[in-house]
Wavefront OBJ file of the C-alpha trace (Angstrom):
o trace
v 198.938 -7.014 137.662
v 196.973 -5.333 135.045
v 195.056 -2.070 135.665
v 191.673 -3.821 135.420
v 189.454 -3.274 138.739
v 189.560 -6.249 141.200
v 188.642 -7.419 144.500
v 191.377 -8.107 146.991
v 190.782 -11.107 149.058
v 192.116 -11.146 152.617
v 192.035 -14.377 154.551
v 193.926 -16.557 157.041
v 195.676 -19.438 155.428
v 193.583 -21.856 157.654
v 190.390 -20.172 155.874
v 191.572 -21.413 152.324
v 188.705 -23.372 151.548
v 186.088 -20.544 152.127
v 188.423 -18.044 150.359
v 188.302 -20.702 147.401
v 184.476 -20.722 147.446
v 184.201 -16.942 147.585
v 186.862 -16.402 144.879
v 184.945 -18.896 142.807
v 181.372 -17.288 143.222
v 182.889 -13.666 142.500
v 184.753 -14.906 139.347
v 181.626 -16.723 138.262
v 179.789 -13.521 138.549
v 182.612 -11.835 136.207
v 184.391 -10.184 139.223
v 188.023 -10.180 138.907
v 189.642 -11.339 142.196
v 193.275 -10.946 143.605
v 194.474 -13.692 146.107
v 198.206 -14.012 147.163
v 198.234 -17.831 146.079
v 197.326 -17.099 142.665
v 198.923 -13.818 142.024
v 202.335 -14.002 143.697
v 205.052 -15.438 141.499
v 207.810 -17.575 142.863
v 210.675 -15.221 144.112
v 208.719 -12.274 144.608
v 208.712 -10.467 147.817
v 205.146 -11.530 149.059
v 204.786 -8.622 151.628
v 205.456 -5.974 148.845
v 203.290 -7.636 146.481
v 200.395 -7.935 148.905
v 200.911 -4.195 149.867
v 200.953 -3.218 146.225
v 197.764 -5.148 145.439
v 195.847 -3.920 148.343
v 196.686 -0.298 147.352
v 195.409 -0.795 143.868
v 192.150 -2.742 144.829
v 188.939 -1.183 144.098
v 187.281 -3.450 146.621
v 188.245 -5.606 149.461
v 186.750 -8.862 151.050
v 187.769 -9.576 154.538
v 187.108 -13.173 155.624
v 186.543 -12.972 159.185
v 187.003 -16.080 161.366
v 188.756 -17.401 164.477
v 191.802 -17.756 162.518
v 191.856 -14.045 161.065
v 190.931 -12.628 164.477
v 194.353 -13.950 165.696
v 196.448 -12.786 162.833
v 198.311 -9.701 163.111
v 198.904 -9.539 159.298
v 195.228 -9.725 158.805
v 194.725 -6.958 161.168
v 197.300 -4.951 159.367
v 195.629 -5.419 156.142
v 192.184 -4.570 157.505
v 193.370 -1.448 159.157
v 195.045 -0.427 155.738
v 191.748 -1.151 154.182
v 189.780 1.050 156.387
v 192.132 3.939 155.827
v 191.134 3.716 152.250
v 187.371 3.864 152.760
v 187.201 7.821 152.448
v 188.683 7.215 149.183
v 186.036 5.022 147.989
v 187.420 1.454 148.889
v 184.447 -0.755 149.532
v 185.253 -3.359 152.187
v 182.880 -6.454 152.245
v 183.320 -8.557 155.496
v 182.561 -12.305 155.060
v 181.892 -13.894 158.462
v 182.524 -17.357 158.185
v 182.370 -18.598 161.919
v 181.119 -17.097 165.221
v 184.631 -16.031 166.414
v 185.343 -13.376 168.475
v 187.283 -10.529 166.910
v 190.593 -9.138 167.829
v 190.071 -6.647 170.814
v 190.618 -3.202 169.303
v 189.763 -4.147 165.670
v 186.682 -2.415 164.090
v 183.969 -4.862 163.286
v 181.077 -4.733 161.004
v 178.055 -6.982 161.076
l 1 2 3 4 5 6 7 8 9 10 11 12 13 14 15 16 17 18 19 20 21 22 23 24 25 26 27 28 29 30 31 32 33 34 35 36 37 38 39 40 41 42 43 44 45 46 47 48 49 50 51 52 53 54 55 56 57 58 59 60 61 62 63 64 65 66 67 68 69 70 71 72 73 74 75 76 77 78 79 80 81 82 83 84 85 86 87 88 89 90 91 92 93 94 95 96 97 98 99 100 101 102 103 104 105 106 107 108 109
């Protein structure tokens, strides 16, 4: 991981197609992204790699869907990102369906 700024992409595995399109659009605009499947090398402990990337991100895209709303891991990622907003982290929600959000999880529309 280099020290250049990047956008952390948070998504449920079932939403990979949407994540692909978002990453492609951001990278075509010259914005560097971090996504688990492209950045975590084989043999690396994925939970630690994701935590480290989330801590260093300058922005955060949360892909909200029926899949993400039922994922406890995504809830943890979002709550962590929300804890960093006072330090300047920008969170961009990408709502890709009309799902209900997880009860108790903050939502932005």
